[in-house]
C-alpha positions in Angstrom: 72.4 44.7 141.7 70.3 46.4 139.1 70.9 45.4 135.5 70.5 47.4 132.4 69.0 45.5 129.5 71.6 46.8 127.0 74.8 47.2 129.0 74.8 44.7 131.8 75.5 46.1 135.3 74.9 49.9 135.7 78.5 50.2 137.0 80.0 49.0 133.7 78.0 51.6 131.7 79.2 54.4 134.0 82.8 53.2 133.9 82.7 53.1 130.1 81.3 56.7 130.0 84.0 57.9 132.4 86.8 56.3 130.4 85.4 57.9 127.2 85.4 61.3 128.9 89.0 60.8 130.1 90.2 59.6 126.7 88.5 62.7 125.1 90.1 65.1 127.5 93.5 63.5 127.1 93.2 63.7 123.3 92.2 67.4 123.6 95.2 68.2 125.7 97.5 66.3 123.4 96.3 68.3 120.4 97.7 71.4 122.0 101.2 70.0 122.0 103.2 68.1 119.4 100.2 66.5 117.7 98.6 69.9 117.0 102.0 71.2 115.9 102.5 68.5 113.4 99.0 69.2 111.9 99.6 73.0 111.8 103.1 72.8 110.4 102.0 70.2 107.8 99.2 72.5 106.6 101.5 75.6 106.7 104.2 73.7 104.7 101.6 72.7 102.1 100.3 76.3 101.9 103.8 77.6 101.4 104.5 75.1 98.7 101.3 76.1 96.9 102.3 79.7 97.1 105.8 78.8 95.8 104.1 77.1 92.8 102.4 80.3 91.7 105.6 82.3 92.0 104.6 84.2 95.2 108.2 85.3 95.8 107.9 87.5 92.7 104.2 88.5 92.7 103.6 88.7 96.5 107.0 89.2 98.1 105.9 90.6 101.4 103.3 87.9 102.2 105.6 85.3 100.8 108.5 86.3 103.1 106.1 86.6 106.0 104.9 83.0 105.4 108.4 81.6 105.1 109.6 83.3 108.2 106.6 82.3 110.3 107.1 78.7 109.1 110.8 78.9 110.1 109.8 80.4 113.5 107.3 77.6 114.1 109.9 74.9 113.5 112.4 76.8 115.7 109.9 77.0 118.6 109.0 73.3 118.2 112.7 72.5 118.4 112.7 74.2 121.8 109.5 72.3 122.8 107.4 75.4 122.9 104.5 73.9 121.1 102.0 76.7 121.9 104.2 79.3 120.2 105.0 76.8 117.4 101.2 76.3 116.7 100.6 80.0 116.7 103.4 80.6 114.2 102.2 77.7 112.1 98.7 79.2 111.9 100.3 82.6 111.0 102.4 80.9 108.3 99.3 79.3 106.8 97.4 82.6 106.7 100.3 84.5 105.1 100.9 81.7 102.5 97.2 81.6 101.6 97.2 85.4 101.1 100.5 85.2 99.2 99.0 82.6 96.8 95.9 84.7 96.2 97.8 87.9 95.6 100.3 86.1 93.3 97.5 84.6 91.2 95.8 88.0 91.0 98.9 89.9 90.1 100.1 87.4 87.6 96.8 87.7 85.8 97.0 91.5 85.6 100.6 92.8 85.7 99.4 96.4 86.3 98.6 95.3 89.8 102.3 94.9 90.5 102.3 98.7 91.2 100.7 97.7 94.5 104.1 96.5 95.6 106.6 98.3 93.4 106.5 102.0 92.3 106.3 102.6 88.6 109.7 103.6 87.0 110.6 107.2 87.6 107.9 107.8 90.1 110.1 109.5 92.6 111.4 106.4 94.1 113.9 108.3 96.3 112.5 110.4 99.1 113.9 113.9 99.7 116.6 113.8 102.3 116.5 116.3 105.1 119.6 118.5 105.2 118.9 121.0 108.0 120.3 119.9 111.3 122.0 116.9 109.9 125.7 116.3 110.3 127.7 116.0 107.1 128.7 112.6 105.9 132.4 112.1 106.4 134.5 109.4 104.7 136.9 108.0 107.4 139.5 107.2 104.8 139.7 110.7 103.5 142.4 112.8 105.1 141.0 116.3 104.8 137.3 116.2 104.0 136.0 119.4 102.3 133.2 119.9 104.9 135.7 119.9 107.8 138.3 122.2 106.4 138.5 125.6 108.1 138.8 128.8 105.9 
């Protein structure tokens, strides 16, 4: 049998290489499941906590809510052992929390930027309601509504 100077018999070297490839493939497949989920959700939880620390609920309510709901969805999917969906929601939660944190810091530094998410007072916050072709609103507790009385 041929012998390699460094690794003994050639068969041992090949066997070692094969076992390394198998171990790497196993680890890659495992990362798609619960191990990847734990990593994604841990980073998403950290990002949400960082956003909470800069008051993202006040300064970036849409992104904040999105981050919190995606994190909740990730945990719910993991509870049903759907780790692919859980990982996807975990990544979305991290992205939303990072954006919420950045927006919150930016808006806290310049309160005029709050107009991006809330209309200024008295700026026509109520849209005009269409009246043509719309049935009248009737209170079911009222015995004879004015709109329904016949002349």
